N, C-alpha and C positions, 0 to 999 in steps of 0.2 A: 341153755335152758329157755325154751319158749314160754310164752305168755299162757298159751292153751294148756300147757302142763300144769300151770298154778290153779287152774279152774277145776277143783277136785270135788264140788258139791254140785247139786242139781235143785232147779226151781221152776216153776210153771209161771208164765206171765199170763194174769187174768185181765182181760179187758172188757168193759160193760158197753153194750151196744145200746143207743138211744134212738127214739123216733123223732120226726121232725118238730115235736112239741117238747122235747127234752126229757120225756118219759122214759124209763128203762123198759127194753123189750126182751132182753135175754142177757145171758153172759155167754161171751166167748172165750173158751179156754185154749190157748194156744199151746204149740209143742213145748216140751220141756226144754230147758237151756241149761247148759253148763255154767256154773258161777263159782265164786268163793264167797263164804260167808264168814265175817268176823263179827262175833257177838260182842257188844259193847253198849254201855250207856253214855248218851251224848244228848244235851239239850240244844235243841235247833230252835231258831225263830222264823215262823212263816212271813209270808208277803203282808200278812194281816197284823202282824205284831204278836201273834200269839206264840207261846213257848210251849214246844213239844219234846218230851223225852223220847228218843229214838232208841229202839231195841238192839239193831244190827246194821252192819253196813255191807252190802252186797256188791261185787264187782262182776260186771257183766262185758261181754264182747261189745265192741263198737257197733256192729251191726245187729244188735239187739233190738227188739220190737218195744221195748220198755219205753213208756212215757210217764210224765208226771201224773196222769190220771189213772195209771195201771195200779194192778196190785201184784204181788209176788207170794206166790204160795209155796211155802216150804214148812217143815215140822208140823203138818196137818193143820196148818191156819193160812188165812189171806191176811198179809202183811200189807197196808197201803203206803205207797211212797210219800214221804214227806218231802225229800230233797233229792234231785237227780242231777247230777254233774257229769261233765264230759271232758276229763283231762287230756290234754294233747301235748305232744312234743312239736318241735319245728315244723313239721310237716303234715302230719294227720293227726286225728282224733284217735287216742290208744285205746281206750276202753270208757265203760260208763260206770259211775257209781251211785248206788242209790242207798239212801239211808231210809229204813223202814220203822213203821211204828208196831 
């Protein structure tokens, strides 16, 4: 069984575009991506020390365009990414895991 066969859900990666002063100019919605969504409640501490309750863990492909500043759109809502990790085996980064609020 391949990893791609486990990606049974779909989401859209949403990135905001900013001008040179840091003001938002618009929103770029990228193409839908295959993913796997695991709904769960998990308490995550941010780099600022704030505790956030995460709603779901989303597994993405390793070449996904999602970053820490992105949002994932599924279930009709935009979910900001609280934590993005890139697990790897001995040789390569296998996939990305995003915890969303």
